Backbone bond lengths (Angstrom), bond angles and torsions (degrees), N, CA, C in turn:
res aa  C-N    CA-C-N  psi(-1)  N-CA   C-N-CA  omega(-1)  CA-C   N-CA-C  phi
1 M - - - 1.399 - - 1.535 109.70 -
2 Q 1.334 114.35 135.40 1.507 114.98 -177.89 1.495 109.17 -108.08
3 T 1.275 115.96 136.95 1.468 121.39 -179.41 1.501 106.58 -83.98
4 K 1.364 117.59 144.09 1.474 123.64 178.47 1.485 111.16 -67.54
5 K 1.325 117.93 130.43 1.448 124.60 178.22 1.495 110.08 -73.23
6 I 1.327 116.33 133.41 1.519 121.57 -176.40 1.548 103.83 -94.34
7 P 1.300 119.04 120.43 1.408 122.90 177.44 1.501 112.96 -65.01
8 L 1.320 115.90 125.96 1.505 121.47 -177.85 1.535 112.22 -108.29
9 R 1.254 116.38 143.44 1.496 119.80 177.47 1.575 106.27 -138.33
10 K 1.351 112.35 154.78 1.527 119.74 -177.76 1.394 110.49 -94.64
11 C 1.339 119.54 129.66 1.413 125.89 177.23 1.573 110.29 -69.69
12 T 1.324 118.31 129.90 1.419 120.75 -175.00 1.485 112.43 -70.33
13 G 1.317 113.92 -23.47 1.527 119.48 178.03 1.486 115.69 -83.23
14 C 1.388 119.91 -59.25 1.480 120.75 -178.54 1.481 111.33 -92.69
15 N 1.311 124.06 -7.69 1.505 123.94 -174.11 1.409 117.44 62.33
16 E 1.360 120.08 22.79 1.469 123.34 179.61 1.503 107.13 -94.53
17 M 1.329 116.96 143.27 1.489 123.73 175.27 1.544 104.33 -80.98
18 K 1.281 113.12 129.57 1.609 122.14 177.70 1.469 107.04 -139.20
19 S 1.359 109.81 163.96 1.461 116.30 171.44 1.500 111.43 -66.45
20 K 1.354 113.42 148.78 1.474 118.86 -177.92 1.540 111.87 -57.41
21 K 1.350 118.85 -29.45 1.375 124.93 -172.41 1.628 108.23 -72.61
22 E 1.274 115.91 -25.15 1.502 121.13 -174.12 1.597 108.91 -81.72
23 L 1.341 109.22 -19.74 1.607 110.56 -171.48 1.498 110.40 -106.48
24 V 1.335 111.81 167.82 1.453 121.90 179.01 1.521 108.01 -106.95
25 R 1.291 123.26 132.12 1.420 124.16 175.96 1.545 113.78 -83.16
26 V 1.332 115.69 136.45 1.412 119.88 170.91 1.512 107.32 -114.40
27 V 1.343 118.75 131.59 1.419 116.79 -170.56 1.466 111.12 -128.91
28 K 1.403 115.76 146.56 1.472 125.55 176.05 1.468 108.74 -108.50
29 N 1.337 123.77 120.66 1.387 122.57 -174.70 1.515 108.80 -95.79
30 K 1.317 119.29 179.66 1.436 123.25 -175.45 1.501 117.50 -58.64
31 E 1.355 117.29 -24.86 1.409 123.30 176.48 1.517 112.33 -81.78
32 G 1.395 115.00 -10.19 1.439 118.20 178.26 1.519 113.48 91.41
33 E 1.411 115.52 11.86 1.404 119.10 178.05 1.523 111.27 -83.19
34 V 1.275 118.90 134.04 1.500 119.70 177.35 1.487 109.93 -106.88
35 S 1.442 111.95 136.58 1.447 115.56 -175.33 1.555 106.78 -152.47
36 L 1.297 115.71 163.46 1.495 123.54 176.79 1.535 105.05 -80.26
37 D 1.324 113.85 133.82 1.508 125.04 -179.85 1.545 107.44 -113.11
38 L 1.312 115.91 84.91 1.519 115.43 -178.15 1.573 112.97 -74.99
39 T 1.324 118.75 -16.92 1.421 121.66 178.94 1.623 108.32 -88.70
40 G 1.313 119.66 -27.05 1.424 123.80 -178.28 1.557 111.12 75.42
41 K 1.320 114.35 20.69 1.481 117.80 -179.97 1.432 115.80 -119.64
42 K 1.329 118.67 -1.67 1.520 121.38 175.85 1.491 114.29 -61.79
43 A 1.328 119.40 147.19 1.421 119.54 178.44 1.468 110.46 -82.71
44 G 1.384 115.84 149.26 1.381 121.05 179.58 1.566 111.82 129.07
45 R 1.373 112.02 -179.96 1.477 117.76 -178.08 1.557 106.56 -78.72
46 G 1.295 115.16 139.50 1.531 122.27 -174.67 1.497 109.19 -112.86
47 A 1.371 111.97 147.50 1.492 118.72 163.50 1.483 103.98 -138.51
48 Y 1.275 119.16 159.40 1.492 122.01 -173.74 1.466 109.24 -123.96
49 V 1.436 112.71 151.50 1.404 124.89 -179.50 1.494 108.16 -141.32
50 C 1.356 123.26 149.27 1.422 123.80 171.57 1.501 112.65 -61.21
51 N 1.259 115.83 159.97 1.430 120.60 -175.09 1.522 107.39 -87.17
52 S 1.321 116.34 50.47 1.465 124.07 176.86 1.495 111.92 -136.53
53 L 1.342 116.73 144.77 1.453 117.92 171.91 1.481 118.05 -63.60
54 E 1.331 113.00 -30.67 1.451 118.46 176.71 1.584 112.65 -58.10
55 C 1.284 115.38 -48.51 1.515 118.68 178.23 1.505 112.39 -66.07
56 L 1.414 115.70 -35.80 1.459 115.26 179.18 1.528 111.32 -67.36
57 K 1.346 114.80 -32.87 1.488 117.89 179.58 1.593 107.96 -71.65
58 K 1.222 115.18 -36.29 1.526 119.08 178.29 1.549 106.19 -62.57
59 A 1.319 118.42 -45.29 1.398 121.42 -170.78 1.578 102.89 -70.01
60 R 1.307 121.47 -38.22 1.425 123.91 -179.98 1.639 108.80 -60.92
61 K 1.325 111.91 -46.20 1.501 116.53 -175.20 1.514 110.05 -66.45
62 C 1.342 117.41 -42.69 1.476 115.23 -178.49 1.569 114.01 -90.32
63 R 1.318 118.42 11.80 1.431 127.92 -176.05 1.557 114.95 49.55
64 G 1.278 114.41 45.96 1.462 120.19 -174.83 1.563 111.36 -64.14
65 F 1.356 113.14 -44.02 1.518 118.87 -179.21 1.529 108.64 -69.85
66 E 1.289 120.55 -36.38 1.483 125.50 -177.23 1.560 103.23 -62.33
67 R 1.360 122.24 -46.01 1.419 122.09 179.07 1.532 112.12 -66.59
68 A 1.367 114.94 -40.35 1.492 118.46 -178.68 1.498 114.34 -64.45
69 F 1.385 111.34 -36.85 1.482 114.39 -179.19 1.554 115.17 -99.17
70 S 1.350 113.33 -4.95 1.535 117.33 -179.06 1.471 115.26 59.53
71 Q 1.333 117.97 34.00 1.410 123.91 175.59 1.624 112.16 -148.60
72 R 1.263 115.02 162.74 1.468 119.42 178.42 1.465 109.15 -81.35
73 I 1.325 121.14 136.71 1.457 122.89 -176.49 1.601 102.54 -114.05
74 D 1.346 113.76 131.59 1.468 122.68 179.04 1.540 109.78 -70.10
75 D 1.393 113.84 149.61 1.441 119.51 176.38 1.561 114.87 -62.56
76 E 1.268 114.70 -27.74 1.533 121.17 171.42 1.455 112.60 -57.50
77 I 1.332 117.46 -43.23 1.460 119.85 -179.73 1.473 110.91 -67.64
78 Y 1.349 117.06 -40.56 1.580 119.84 179.35 1.506 107.51 -64.30
79 D 1.371 116.35 -41.41 1.489 119.44 -178.92 1.522 109.05 -61.50
80 Q 1.338 115.86 -44.79 1.483 117.73 178.62 1.474 115.39 -63.34
81 M 1.407 117.38 -38.18 1.418 121.90 176.62 1.567 107.38 -65.73
82 E 1.315 119.34 -40.79 1.503 118.97 -179.20 1.459 112.70 -65.94
83 S 1.347 117.44 -35.43 1.525 119.96 -179.99 1.596 109.90 -67.75
84 E 1.399 113.75 -40.36 1.433 120.26 -178.90 1.508 112.03 -68.00
85 L 1.408 115.96 -37.52 1.484 119.99 175.68 1.533 112.43 -66.99
86 S 1.309 114.78 -40.81 1.410 119.02 -175.94 1.563 112.27 -69.14
87 K 1.372 117.33 -23.19 1.533 123.38 168.29 1.498 110.39 -63.13
88 N 1.389 116.90 -42.27 1.486 121.81 -169.94 1.469 112.25 -83.41
89 E 1.394 121.35 -17.27 1.420 116.71 -177.81 1.513 116.82 -73.01
């Protein structure tokens, strides 16, 4: 009997490998818009972050999402993501 493999992703903030269910997906769509994807089903390039403001702030500081998406991300987008994450905690 084979056990089901758990998909792992790396948090952009703390760089720890965690199961996909523990992380929140951040997605960049075709238009280049970056947003939080709480369902995990939006179309586009995804990067992951822990479900904590601390990790999101680390990712912001080290420009993890900017590297993942190869584009500059405005402060307003980070602020929007922080407010969305704080609602979910």
